[in-house]
Structure formats: C-alpha cells, structure tokens
TIGUPA-627376 format. One line per 2 residues: number of its first residue (from 1); their letters; for each residue x, y, z of N, C-alpha, C. Coordinates in steps of 0.02 Angstrom, whole numbers. Example, Ala and Ser with C-alpha at 12.3 -4.5 7.8 and 13.67 -1.06 7.14 Angstrom:
TIGUPA-627376
1 = AS = 660 -284 390 615 -225 390 660 -165 390 ~ 642 -112 354 684 -53 357 645 2 394
//
This chain:
TIGUPA-627376
1 = MI = -496 -171 -1137 -498 -202 -1071 -560 -182 -1032 ~ -601 -140 -1063 -658 -112 -1027 -709 -166 -1007
3 = DK = -704 -228 -1036 -753 -280 -1020 -743 -308 -950 ~ -686 -295 -919 -675 -317 -850 -706 -267 -801
5 = VV = -738 -294 -749 -764 -253 -695 -716 -260 -636 ~ -689 -204 -614 -640 -204 -560 -666 -160 -503
7 = SV = -665 -186 -443 -690 -150 -385 -633 -125 -341 ~ -645 -69 -308 -599 -41 -259 -638 -32 -194
9 = YG = -620 -72 -144 -653 -68 -79 -611 -22 -34 ~ -639 35 -16 -603 86 22 -587 145 -23
11 = YG = -609 203 -2 -602 262 -46 -572 320 -8 ~ -516 305 26 -477 359 56 -432 390 3
13 = RF = -379 422 26 -333 456 -20 -303 407 -71 ~ -280 349 -47 -250 301 -93 -304 266 -135
15 = GK = -360 248 -105 -413 214 -143 -438 255 -202 ~ -446 319 -192 -468 363 -246 -416 365 -302
17 = FW = -354 373 -282 -299 374 -330 -296 309 -369 ~ -303 252 -335 -298 187 -367 -357 175 -414
19 = AD = -417 195 -393 -476 188 -436 -468 229 -500 ~ -440 288 -496 -430 329 -555 -382 297 -604
21 = IL = -330 264 -579 -283 229 -623 -319 172 -660 ~ -357 132 -623 -392 75 -652 -447 96 -701
23 = AA = -478 153 -687 -535 175 -728 -515 193 -799 ~ -451 201 -812 -428 214 -880 -437 153 -924
25 = DF = -445 93 -894 -447 31 -933 -505 -15 -916 ~ -538 -5 -859 -591 -51 -838 -652 -12 -817
27 = HV = -708 -49 -812 -765 -21 -777 -752 -29 -702 ~ -749 26 -666 -729 25 -596 -788 41 -550
29 = KV = -795 -1 -499 -844 11 -446 -807 26 -382 ~ -834 72 -342 -802 90 -279 -853 88 -222
31 = YS = -826 74 -163 -868 75 -102 -827 100 -44 ~ -859 140 -1 -828 163 61 -880 157 116
33 = RR = -858 133 174 -904 126 230 -930 193 255 ~ -894 247 240 -919 313 262 -973 340 216
35 = GL = -984 307 158 -1032 331 109 -1000 379 60 ~ -1023 377 -2 -994 419 -54 -1049 456 -92
37 = KS = -1033 517 -114 -1077 556 -156 -1047 560 -226 ~ -1089 571 -275 -1067 570 -345 -1012 620 -360
39 = DE = -1012 677 -324 -961 727 -339 -893 711 -308 ~ -890 656 -270 -827 635 -240 -786 590 -286
41 = VS = -817 560 -336 -783 512 -379 -775 541 -449 ~ -726 515 -485 -713 538 -552 -768 514 -600
43 = PG = -779 549 -655 -831 528 -704 -819 457 -729 ~ -873 420 -734 -869 351 -759 -860 298 -706
45 = IE = -844 318 -645 -835 270 -591 -902 261 -555 ~ -920 198 -543 -985 182 -513 -979 175 -437
47 = IT = -1023 209 -401 -1028 201 -329 -1077 144 -315 ~ -1056 97 -273 -1099 39 -260 -1102 26 -185
49 = DA = -1133 -30 -166 -1143 -44 -95 -1098 -100 -71 ~ -1104 -118 -7 -1058 -165 25 -1066 -236 0
51 = ED = -1121 -251 -34 -1131 -318 -62 -1113 -321 -135 ~ -1136 -272 -174 -1123 -273 -246 -1049 -262 -263
53 = IY = -1011 -232 -218 -940 -219 -231 -903 -284 -247 ~ -930 -341 -224 -897 -406 -234 -917 -439 -300
55 = NC = -965 -409 -337 -984 -435 -402 -937 -405 -455 ~ -880 -437 -465 -829 -408 -509 -779 -461 -530
57 = DA = -737 -444 -577 -684 -489 -599 -623 -486 -553 ~ -611 -428 -523 -555 -419 -477 -574 -365 -427
59 = IF = -549 -372 -366 -562 -322 -315 -497 -305 -279 ~ -487 -240 -269 -429 -216 -232 -453 -188 -166
61 = FC = -426 -215 -111 -442 -189 -45 -393 -133 -28 ~ -419 -72 -22 -377 -14 -6 -399 13 62
63 = VA = -385 -27 113 -406 -11 181 -346 -14 227 ~ -353 13 287 -298 12 336 -280 -60 353
65 = IS = -215 -72 362 -192 -139 380 -227 -164 442 ~ -235 -120 491 -264 -140 555 -337 -160 551
67 = SF = -372 -142 497 -443 -160 489 -453 -216 438 ~ -400 -238 405 -407 -283 348 -431 -353 368
69 = ED = -402 -381 421 -422 -449 440 -496 -451 460 ~ -518 -402 498 -588 -399 519 -634 -393 458
71 = LL = -614 -353 409 -654 -346 348 -661 -413 312 ~ -606 -449 306 -608 -514 272 -655 -563 309
73 = IK = -651 -564 374 -693 -609 413 -767 -593 402 ~ -784 -529 402 -853 -509 394 -879 -516 322
75 = SK = -833 -524 274 -852 -526 203 -854 -596 174 ~ -844 -647 216 -837 -716 190 -895 -737 146
77 = KH = -955 -718 163 -1014 -741 124 -1017 -711 55 ~ -977 -658 42 -978 -625 -23 -925 -649 -72
79 = FK = -876 -687 -48 -820 -707 -90 -842 -755 -145 ~ -812 -747 -205 -830 -788 -263 -767 -819 -292
81 = NN = -774 -880 -319 -717 -917 -344 -684 -885 -406 ~ -723 -849 -446 -695 -824 -509 -667 -753 -503
83 = TV = -663 -727 -443 -637 -659 -432 -564 -663 -410 ~ -525 -614 -433 -456 -608 -409 -456 -557 -352
85 = YF = -429 -577 -294 -428 -534 -235 -357 -507 -224 ~ -352 -440 -222 -290 -406 -210 -294 -368 -144
87 = DT = -242 -371 -103 -235 -321 -51 -186 -269 -78 ~ -182 -212 -46 -133 -160 -65 -95 -136 -3
89 = CS = -90 -179 47 -59 -160 110 16 -150 103 ~ 43 -109 147 115 -93 147 157 -146 181
91 = VK = 125 -196 209 160 -256 233 127 -315 199 ~ 161 -373 197 134 -427 157 124 -492 195
93 = VE = 166 -509 243 161 -574 276 92 -583 309 ~ 72 -536 350 9 -543 385 -52 -538 339
95 = PA = -57 -487 295 -114 -485 249 -120 -547 205 ~ -63 -575 182 -66 -636 142 -94 -694 183
97 = RW = -73 -699 245 -99 -751 289 -174 -742 301 ~ -195 -680 314 -266 -667 326 -308 -686 265
99 = MK = -284 -670 205 -322 -687 145 -326 -762 135 ~ -272 -798 146 -273 -871 139 -320 -903 189
101 = EN = -325 -875 249 -367 -903 301 -441 -889 290 ~ -458 -834 257 -528 -812 254 -559 -814 185
103 = IP = -519 -814 133 -546 -819 65 -543 -892 44 ~ -596 -919 14 -597 -990 -3 -537 -1011 -45
105 = QE = -513 -1073 -35 -455 -1097 -70 -463 -1097 -145 ~ -526 -1103 -169 -539 -1103 -241 -534 -1034 -272
107 = SK = -532 -982 -230 -528 -914 -255 -456 -897 -275 ~ -447 -840 -306 -382 -819 -332 -357 -759 -292
109 = II = -295 -764 -267 -268 -712 -222 -200 -689 -246 ~ -192 -623 -250 -127 -592 -264 -115 -540 -210
111 = AS = -61 -548 -173 -42 -497 -124 0 -445 -162 ~ -17 -382 -152 18 -330 -190 34 -270 -145
113 = HP = 84 -233 -165 102 -171 -131 125 -119 -182 ~ 80 -75 -203 101 -18 -244 142 29 -199
115 = MF = 207 34 -212 251 70 -166 258 143 -185 ~ 200 175 -189 197 245 -209 126 270 -194
117 = GP = 117 335 -199 52 365 -191 45 421 -243 ~ -8 460 -237 -20 514 -286 39 562 -291
119 = DS = 71 577 -235 126 626 -236 183 604 -281 ~ 203 541 -274 261 517 -311 242 492 -381
121 = YF = 183 463 -389 164 431 -453 163 482 -510 ~ 136 540 -497 128 590 -550 188 636 -557
123 = NS = 238 627 -514 295 673 -516 362 638 -528 ~ 362 572 -534 424 536 -543 440 526 -617
125 = PD = 501 539 -637 521 527 -707 532 452 -721 ~ 539 413 -669 553 341 -676 492 300 -655
127 = KL = 490 237 -679 438 192 -658 447 175 -584 ~ 393 168 -548 394 158 -476 378 85 -459
129 = PM = 407 59 -405 400 -13 -390 330 -33 -369 ~ 308 -88 -397 245 -120 -380 260 -193 -364
131 = VM = 252 -212 -301 268 -281 -280 207 -325 -290 ~ 218 -384 -318 165 -434 -326 188 -501 -298
133 = CN = 145 -533 -259 160 -599 -230 104 -646 -252 ~ 121 -698 -287 71 -746 -311 54 -794 -255
135 = IN = -6 -787 -227 -28 -830 -173 -60 -894 -200 ~ -107 -888 -245 -136 -948 -276 -173 -931 -340
137 = VA = -137 -902 -388 -166 -885 -453 -126 -922 -507 ~ -161 -946 -557 -128 -978 -613 -78 -930 -645
139 = DE = -22 -956 -669 31 -914 -697 5 -869 -752 ~ -39 -894 -795 -64 -854 -851 -100 -792 -827
141 = EF = -143 -799 -777 -180 -742 -752 -135 -695 -712 ~ -90 -724 -673 -42 -682 -635 -1 -640 -683
143 = NW = 23 -671 -737 65 -635 -786 24 -582 -823 ~ -41 -595 -832 -83 -545 -864 -84 -481 -823
145 = WK = -94 -488 -757 -95 -429 -714 -25 -398 -708 ~ 26 -439 -707 94 -412 -706 106 -369 -767
147 = DY = 86 -392 -825 96 -354 -887 53 -291 -887 ~ -6 -295 -858 -49 -236 -855 -16 -181 -815
149 = FS = 8 -197 -756 40 -146 -714 105 -122 -744 ~ 141 -166 -778 204 -146 -810 191 -95 -866
151 = GK = 131 -95 -893 114 -47 -945 96 21 -918 ~ 93 27 -852 81 91 -819 148 121 -796
153 = QM = 144 170 -752 205 200 -724 232 157 -667 ~ 238 91 -680 255 44 -627 308 -5 -651
155 = RV = 353 -22 -606 404 -74 -617 388 -132 -571 ~ 361 -186 -599 337 -241 -559 395 -283 -533
157 = EI = 395 -295 -467 444 -338 -435 406 -396 -403 ~ 424 -457 -422 390 -517 -397 432 -547 -341
159 = MT = 402 -559 -284 437 -588 -227 387 -620 -180 ~ 411 -654 -129 367 -683 -78 349 -630 -26
161 = PD = 295 -639 11 278 -592 65 335 -583 115 ~ 370 -637 133 424 -632 181 482 -591 153
163 = EH = 500 -603 90 553 -564 58 535 -490 58 ~ 473 -475 43 449 -405 42 458 -373 110
165 = DK = 433 -406 162 434 -374 228 504 -365 255 ~ 549 -411 242 619 -403 262 649 -341 229
167 = MV = 635 -334 164 665 -279 126 634 -212 146 ~ 568 -210 152 534 -147 162 544 -120 233
169 = AY = 560 -164 281 572 -140 349 630 -92 351 ~ 680 -104 308 740 -61 307 738 -10 250
171 = SQ = 680 -3 219 673 49 167 614 94 186 ~ 553 72 170 495 112 187 486 119 263
173 = GI = 497 65 300 488 67 372 533 117 405 ~ 597 117 385 645 163 416 633 235 393
175 = AH = 611 243 330 597 311 305 539 343 344 ~ 486 304 357 430 331 394 449 344 467
177 = YI = 490 301 495 512 311 564 553 375 571 ~ 602 383 526 643 444 527 601 506 514
179 = GR = 554 500 467 510 557 453 471 580 514 ~ 446 533 553 408 551 613 454 579 667
181 = VL = 516 554 671 563 582 719 579 655 701 ~ 590 667 637 605 736 615 546 782 628
183 = SD = 485 756 618 426 796 632 420 811 706 ~ 438 762 748 436 773 820 486 827 842
185 = LD = 541 832 804 590 885 817 565 953 795 ~ 510 954 757 480 1016 731 530 1054 688
187 = LK = 561 1018 642 609 1051 596 572 1099 550 ~ 605 1155 535 576 1207 492 626 1225 437
189 = PT = 602 1249 379 647 1275 328 685 1335 355 ~ 745 1346 329 784 1404 348 802 1443 285
191 = LI = 831 1502 295 853 1542 238 915 1514 205 ~ 949 1468 239 1012 1442 214 1011 1365 211
193 = NT = 955 1337 189 950 1265 184 1006 1236 140 ~ 1039 1185 164 1083 1147 120 1040 1097 82
195 = LG = 1068 1067 29 1030 1018 -10 1012 958 34 ~ 1060 937 77 1047 881 121 990 895 169
197 = YQ = 989 955 198 936 973 245 869 976 208 ~ 869 1002 147 808 1005 107 780 935 95
199 = KL = 825 887 83 803 818 73 771 790 136 ~ 799 807 194 770 785 257 700 814 266
201 = LE = 691 877 249 624 908 254 575 873 207 ~ 599 854 149 556 820 101 535 752 127
203 = IM = 581 716 158 564 651 189 511 661 243 ~ 521 712 285 473 726 338 404 742 309
205 = QQ = 403 785 259 339 806 231 304 749 196 ~ 341 709 158 310 655 120 282 601 167
207 = TC = 321 580 216 299 527 261 242 550 306 ~ 245 612 329 194 638 374 130 657 337
209 = ND = 133 657 270 73 668 230 27 607 233 ~ 57 549 250 17 489 262 -10 491 333
211 = SW = -59 449 346 -93 450 411 -49 421 466 ~ -63 443 527 -29 415 585 -45 340 591
213 = QL = -106 321 571 -125 250 573 -80 208 528 ~ -64 234 469 -19 198 424 49 188 456
215 = FL = 75 241 488 139 235 521 137 181 575 ~ 85 181 616 79 130 669 74 60 639
217 = DL = 35 53 585 26 -13 554 91 -38 523 ~ 130 7 492 194 -13 463 241 -40 517
219 = QK = 240 -9 575 284 -30 629 258 -92 665 ~ 193 -100 669 163 -154 709 158 -220 671
221 = YN = 138 -217 607 120 -278 571 176 -307 528 ~ 230 -271 521 288 -300 486 331 -336 538
223 = PY = 343 -401 531 380 -438 583 453 -418 589 ~ 477 -377 542 548 -359 542 562 -288 563
225 = TK = 511 -247 574 524 -177 591 550 -168 662 ~ 533 -213 708 560 -207 775 636 -211 775
227 = NM = 664 -260 737 736 -265 731 766 -204 697 ~ 730 -175 649 753 -114 617 760 -58 667
229 = RI = 710 -50 710 712 4 760 768 -7 810 ~ 779 -70 829 834 -86 875 901 -70 843
231 = DL = 909 -91 780 972 -77 744 983 -2 737 ~ 929 35 721 935 107 713 956 140 779
233 = QK = 925 120 833 942 149 898 1015 134 917 ~ 1038 74 903 1108 56 916 1156 100 876
235 = SI = 1138 112 813 1181 154 770 1183 225 796 ~ 1126 252 817 1124 320 844 1168 324 906
237 = ER = 1164 274 949 1204 274 1010 1279 268 995 ~ 1297 227 945 1368 221 927 1396 287 900
239 = IY = 1357 320 858 1380 384 830 1384 436 886 ~ 1335 437 930 1335 485 986 1396 474 1030
241 = KS = 1412 411 1046 1469 397 1087 1535 415 1054 ~ 1536 411 988 1598 427 952 1617 500 957
243 = LG = 1570 543 977 1583 614 986 1616 629 1053 ~ 1617 579 1096 1650 589 1161 1608 624 1212
245 = DK = 1542 636 1197 1499 669 1246 1485 621 1304 ~ 1481 649 1364 1465 610 1422 1393 624 1444
//
C-alpha cells in the first residue's frame, strides 16, 4: 500500500498519533501551522508545507472543530478532484456540511470519527470504534478504506452524520461533561478507593487529558448535546429531590 500518498493536516497530539498509524502502510506527509522540526516526527514521515500537503491521494484533517470551516474556506484553491478528503472531528453534522459546501462536488469526501486516542488505542484488548459516513465516494473506494481501517485496531461503524451526533451526545458528550464536572470538584485518590470511585477518577483523568477546546467544541457543535445537558440536569435534580433535602 506504500504507493499511496496520504497527508495529515494538523500535528497536535491526535494528528501525530494518526500519522504514525498511517505511516505503517503509506507514504505520509504532515503539516502544522505552528511549524515542525525533523525530530518531532517519526522516521519516514515527510514534513511539507501548506500547499504541497494537498498533493496526495487522501488527506486527513486533524484540526480543532472550531477552526475547521475556516480552514476549508481558505484552502479552496488547493482542492483536487482525485483526492479523498477525511475529517476526523468528534461531531459529524456540521463538519460534513462544511466539507460539502467548500470542497468541489467532483471531489471525494468521507466524514470520519476515530473514537479513540493514543491512550485507549494502545491499551485496549478490543477493537475500538471508527465511524465512517459516506458523503460522496463511490462504494468501491469507500469499502476499500473501510476494509483498511478494519484491518487495524478498529471496528468500523457506518452511519449518517445525524445518527452519529445523536448517539455520541449521550456517550462521548456526556462522558466529557461528567469528567469536567468531576475535575471541577477537584476529586483526589484516597487510601480506600472503591472500584466505582476509581472508575470515576479514570473518567476524569482521561477526558481532562484532552484539551479544553475539544470539550467546548463537543458541546457547541453537536446539535444534540444541549438536550443531553438539559436531561442530565433534570436527572440530577430528580435524584436530589428524592433524598428529601430542602
């Protein structure tokens, strides 16, 4: 598979991790607006510039959700019909819409969400979910990428952007929200941790290991997270009232 050139735009914590996965099978090019030095990337990965990053067979955008639309608008002159464009955002409805509006109709678009990071990918005994949404790619090419990811530590789930966002609001969205609440409480390990309390600390640590910007983007750009927060608050109030406290 080394004959394919695959680009990763954005080289933060997730972008580096994603580039390393792809580099096992493809020639990988990476670009970051902050600039990169050779000792920051793994051997065999090519550092390139903001224009050449688009000369590839497929490109994965690994950037913050809040900056993605602006990046697409500014990159219009670089888009090519024979390239497959992937986002990796944690929400899907809005990024899919942005890609359809800004990438030429003749181009190929797959909305994706790898629902894991370096912490979970290398430590899970089970395959981890990778969501793929076919926006406008021929079935043969879409299935080729589905099979590729299925050959990794990934369990591919195919759904629409709307189905994804409904589901993830009450899974990833609520986990990150609870994790930040627990962090705000400043919970600490104790000498007598129960297993349940230890799991809560793990949720807090894992979610807070991601950036505050990701937390904000998850809550802001998923059209279903507001209802999740309202439902959660109602449940907290019902349980509180059931204790009889005034």
